[in-house]
C-alpha positions in Angstrom: -43.7 -3.0 -12.5 -45.9 -5.6 -10.9 -48.0 -4.2 -8.0 -49.5 -6.4 -5.5 -51.8 -6.5 -2.6 -50.8 -8.6 0.4 -52.0 -8.8 3.7 -49.9 -9.9 7.1 -49.3 -13.5 6.6 -49.5 -13.7 2.9 -46.6 -14.6 0.8 -45.6 -13.6 -3.0 -43.4 -16.2 -4.8 -40.4 -15.4 -7.1 -39.5 -18.3 -9.4 -39.4 -21.7 -7.7 -37.2 -20.8 -5.0 -37.6 -17.1 -3.3 -40.2 -16.9 -1.0 -41.5 -13.0 0.5 -43.4 -12.9 3.1 -45.8 -10.0 4.8 -44.3 -9.8 8.3 -45.9 -6.7 9.6 -47.8 -3.4 8.8 -47.5 -0.8 11.3 -48.5 2.9 10.1 -46.2 3.5 7.0 -43.7 0.5 7.4 -43.9 -2.8 6.0 -41.6 -5.7 7.4 -40.9 -8.4 4.9 -39.3 -11.8 5.4 -37.4 -13.4 2.6 -36.8 -17.6 2.1 -34.0 -17.7 -0.7 -31.1 -20.0 -1.7 -27.7 -18.9 -0.1 -26.3 -17.9 -3.4 -29.1 -15.4 -4.0 -28.2 -11.7 -2.2 -30.8 -9.7 -1.1 -29.9 -6.3 0.1 -31.7 -3.1 0.9 -31.5 -0.5 -2.1 -29.3 1.9 0.0 -27.1 -1.2 0.7 -26.8 -2.3 -2.8 -25.7 1.1 -4.3 -22.9 1.6 -1.4 -21.6 -2.2 -2.6 -21.8 -1.1 -6.5 -19.9 2.5 -5.8 -17.1 0.5 -3.7 -16.8 -2.2 -6.4 -16.4 0.6 -9.3 -13.8 2.2 -7.0 -11.9 -0.9 -6.5 -12.2 -1.6 -10.4 -10.5 1.5 -11.4 -6.9 0.6 -11.4 -4.4 3.5 -12.4 -1.0 3.4 -13.9 0.6 4.9 -10.9 -1.3 2.4 -8.6 0.4 -0.4 -11.0 3.6 1.2 -10.7 3.7 1.4 -6.9 2.8 -2.1 -6.8 5.5 -3.2 -9.2 7.7 -1.9 -6.5 7.1 -4.9 -4.3 7.4 -7.5 -7.2 10.1 -9.9 -6.6 13.1 -9.5 -9.1 13.2 -12.1 -12.0 15.5 -15.1 -11.2 17.5 -14.2 -14.4 18.6 -10.8 -14.0 18.1 -7.3 -11.8 14.8 -5.9 -11.5 13.9 -3.3 -14.2 11.1 -1.5 -12.3 7.8 0.0 -14.1 9.8 3.1 -15.0 13.0 1.7 -16.2 14.5 2.8 -19.2 15.2 0.3 -21.7 13.3 -2.3 -20.2 12.8 -5.3 -22.1 9.1 -6.0 -23.6 7.4 -9.0 -21.9 8.2 -12.2 -24.1 5.1 -14.5 -25.1 5.0 -17.8 -22.9 5.6 -21.0 -25.0 2.4 -23.0 -24.7 2.6 -27.0 -25.3 1.7 -28.3 -28.8 -1.9 -30.0 -29.0 -1.2 -33.6 -28.1 -2.4 -34.4 -32.1 0.7 -32.4 -33.3 3.4 -33.9 -31.2 3.4 -37.1 -32.8 3.0 -40.9 -31.0 
């Protein structure tokens, strides 16, 4: 970890695009200002951890969740619906891909 000492009004640069400004120091509290491109996200540590935890929970999709969502899927056009737990449900068939241009002839 790099540790720097700065006074109010001084700036720290991170790369070419990010500036950290020391705005105020009062007791044990430091106020910082940040200038960065819009695509750079800046969060307090506790907010960053909450976002990361929410993302992990959202990524945990279980079979029960998929089965519940399958009930809302539209029925195929060529026959009746075969829900996620239907017996003898046909296996998914691969979709035919077009041949590359060099294999089609001219």
